[in-house]
Phi, psi and omega in degrees: 000129185292140181277132175304126183299340177290333175296323179295314181296325178294322180291322176296317178299322185297315185282314188267336179260305183296305179278342183074024184087182181230142171292144177304124181090357185283142178273162174228126172258124190236131175238146187191158167290152179295336174293341182275005186310316178301323178287316181301322179295322179289324182297312185299323178299309183296322181298313180291328173290337180277354178111006176302140180270332182202127174249124185244105178273132177244117192258145172240168182206132184304308183299318177289328175296321177289331185296330181296316183288337178270331190232345187284157182288155186298321185293339183297336189286357176257012180251152175217161179286069185306320182300323180293310180291330175297318180292330174293316176301318182295318179303309180295323179297325181275004176103004178295144175280165180230133175221127173246130172265124181246151180170026188297156172295121180295337186255004188313311186251023181298325184266010178267158176308115188303323183289322176296313180301313181297316179298315183289325176293320180297314180299317178295321179299312182297320182291322184275357186304311178303322180285319178303321179295329175291328178290310187287342168278000184052042174293329183228164172278135179205161181205161173240134176226161188259153167225135181280085176286158183294317176302316176301309183298320176293337177288315180291322184234072183293341191261009176231174181292160178307311177306311182291323179300315177296320183295316182292320178293322176299318177296322174297310185297316184296320180290323183288329182267007179063016177290336183273002176276162188299322179225084182306325180290319179294319174305317180290319176302316180291320180295316179299321177298317182291324177291328178289329178293317179294319176301318185294322182290322180287323175297326183290329181288330180048053180297149172267335177203166172241143181241117179260133173223139182178186180302114183076007183228127168214085193235128171252115183254109174291141182263145180295149177301129177063034176293159173226143180276139178236176177146143183072223179286151175209156181267122181280170181290337178280003175094356181268128177267117179219184176244110182300337175237128167242107004278179170204139178228004189260158158239142190210162175207186184262123171285160169286127187294341182249016192230030176253136181211154177109194186246153178207141176244135178294148179252356174220154173297160176241124173271111187216126179057036177081006181238142175269112178267118184251148167059050175293135177223121177227161175231131178260145166219134178049040174092344190246142168297117175253350177207128184222135178221159174203146179293323174220150181078019185292329174298327179290315179300317179296318177301314182302305184288352173264007186303318177195187184293326184280353183287341178269359182246162183273138179243355180196149170221132185229141179251129185219124175287150182296338179281002180299151187300330177288320174292322184287343179294339181076005181265147168256111188277343183058032180216127188297322177307328178265311183296333177287342177267014174251351184202150172302149188208169176235158176231133174275140169107218190301136177267161173268121178299332183295343184275045178227150184297330182234050186299331186286334183250354185291135177277169175296322182295319177292322175307313181288322178297331185269001176108002175295135181264145179237137178194163174286346184243162167210103187235115179274140171214151199267134181230002178259157177195182172289001177251359187260128171259148177227127169246140169273140181249119181277168182297341177265012180087349183293143179254139176234124178301130176249321178215141176235123178055038175084357179244155182300126180284000000 
């Protein structure tokens, strides 16, 4: 069966735009669902052509994941493949790049015991922590790219046949990743330049906080001391400039872990741990969630924010205009990589160390003192829409319009 040439272009974009290329002799660790094998094969080819010394794919499978919940002993849900994550951390510490192909079934674990799912995810998060710290500190070049799995497509397009759903989802993914444009690399260069200009404007403002107002939302997000705005392309500590997310429409920075207050309502559902959490409403005091509700999936939400001390605090705040191509598609993707690029959002949990002016020399103690949050989780959820306004608050208390009705002011 002939391969859609757009799939090959997506693989090329993943390697040359997402990872920013590979240094001669650099290794690549790649994770994906077994269903994504056609894309993985194309990525591997482009990675070796770019100079990779070794590409190591690690595959997952929905049926084997479900088998654990159906047949495994109760005590096994507190275990994780530590040897695997230790190996990944060692690979990253030795300079390997990281690429994840995403496209999981949003409802895979929806019928499973919430406590078991929470325990399994906590064990995995703990085991993966050393590797994740290298990623959040941008020690290496890394990226996420999508694959249109059948289960994901059926969730996004439930009213057509599976074949039609997959085709429609691929069309949406290719559009969002700019693969369907005449010169995808040039399109990404122009897009990154626009995001860089927005970052520079926000850095020049040096806001102390952001104030979100809209239906069900009156939220003040304090910003970390000496924060820096990121978005689009960024330079890793190994000197390679790439795009950590394919696609991306956001500019983001690190909130101060102790300086968020007020109430906020989600503007889109959150697909988390195989459960769709709808109508999230939370209240913050002194940086921490003190009250949290949802119309569906509330038990999963409560388990998530109880993961550890940092899970109730913010690790990211991101601004996305309502006119972004992903928002204008009118689709709910049930996938954070896409839905977070349709609306301004916040993330609970781990903060990115790269979002500081001196991130390369900053110690862990300085990161914490300046308001950086640490956690086993990093979960984005959407709070922006065409009805949400955002003001920047200066150190003198003066307010500056940043967004009005979801668009840049």
